[in-house]
N, C-alpha and C positions, 0 to 999 in steps of 0.2 A: 773399099774397105778392104780387110784382112783377112779373108774368110780361110781358116782352117779347119779340117775335119781331124781328130785327134780321138785316138782310146786311153781308157781309163775310168777314172771317178769322177763326176762332174765335180764333188767338193773340196777334190785335190787341185782346181786348175787355180793359175794365178790371174786373176780377175777380179771387175769391179764389182760385177753383180752378174747373178747365176739366174737362171727359169727354172722354175715347178712346175713341171705338167700337173696341175691341178684339177679340180672338178667345177660343176656351176658353182659351187658354194651353197647348194640350197640344202643338205645335208648338213646338219651341224659336224664341225669340224671334231668335235669331241665324239660323234656316235660314229665316226669312220676307224677303221684301222690302217691308218697312210701304208702303203708300201711301195716300193720301188725306191724313186727318187724322195718323193713326199716321206717314205719310212726313213730315208735313210739322214733328210733334212732334221725330222722330228727328233730322232735319235741325238742326232750330233749338234743341234741349234737350239731344240728345246723347244717350248711350246708357243712362244711368243709371237714368233711370224705365223702360224695358226691361229691365234686369237685375234691377230692384227687383220688376217685378212678374213676372216668370219664379221668381224666390225662392217666390213666392205659392202655384206648382204650378198642377195645372187648377181653372179659373173654372167654375162651372156657365153653364150657359145663362141669360142673363138678369141673371148674378152681379154686384158688382163689388168693386173694391180699391183702396187709394188708395196712392200712393205719393209721394216727393217730385218736384218740378218739373225737375229737372236746372239747368241755367242761365235758366230761364225766369225769369221774374218772378213767377208765380203760387208761391201758399203748396202749392199739392198738385196731381196730376194724378189723377181717377179713373179706373181702367181698367175698362168694362163690355165683357163677352161677351155683344155684341147680334147676333150670326152667329152660325150654327151650321157645322157641320163641313163643310158642303157651300157656306160662304161665303154666306149666305142668311139674311137677317133676317124674321121674323113680326112678327104684332101682339102676340105673346105676348113674343117675346125684346125686342122694343122697349120694350111697356110695365114688364117688370119689371127691364130696365136703367134706365130712369127711376126707378123706385120706389126701387131698390135703389141708385144713385147718391145720391138724394135723404137716403134714412137715414143713409150715410157721411156725406154735406155737415152734416147735424143733427147728428151724433154726435159730430163735429170743431168743430164750433161755426162753421162758415163762415157769411157773411150773403151771399154773392153767386155765383154759379156759373153756367156760360156751357155749352151742349150744343150738339154740331153735331146734324145730323137723320141718328141714328142707325138703320143701315141702309138708307139713301138712297144712297148710293154703289154699294161693291162689294157691297154687303147686297141690291141688287136691288129693294128697294120703292122705289114712286115718293115725292118728297119731298113731294106733298098727303098723301096717306095717313100719312106719318110724321109729317109735323105736325099732322093731327088725332089722331092715338094718342097723341102725349107731351103735345098738348094736354088732352087729357081725362084721361090721367092724373096730368098736374099739377094740375089741376084739384081732384083728390081727396086732394090732400097739404098736408098746414098747414106752412109755412112762412114765417116772419118777414122772408126776406131779398129779394134779387132775383134772377130766374131768366133768363136770357137764352137762347132760342132762336136757332141762329145758322145762316143760309141761305148757304153758301159764294158771296161774287162776288169773282173775282179783282181785286187791283187795279188 
């Protein structure tokens, strides 16, 4: 695996698939006001990916589902349930999200994937902790492609 940590905007990365830190999908997406990464995706991709993820029904904490990318140039978006019902991330939810997202990426033959720091925004975990959990989890996964961990930095 070619693992790289970069700063910037997740939506500007040159990868095949991105990861959206979503919720458990119990509350309908149209009742939520997506913020952070999800809000940026909704503004730039449109509502298509969120309608599609809504059809999957409830996602187990740490689970992942694949949707189209709307009008974005990516091949797909992997939505992970990285936060619990109280909008909090835990080490387990972050690690499970990483592992399940990577399993989907591998199963669909993607060669490059970009992750935000899952749970470091509205999830309440510190960026440092999240980065360490994600790096450790990715270190235990076999993947022949490129993995970017993107720490948000406004342009």
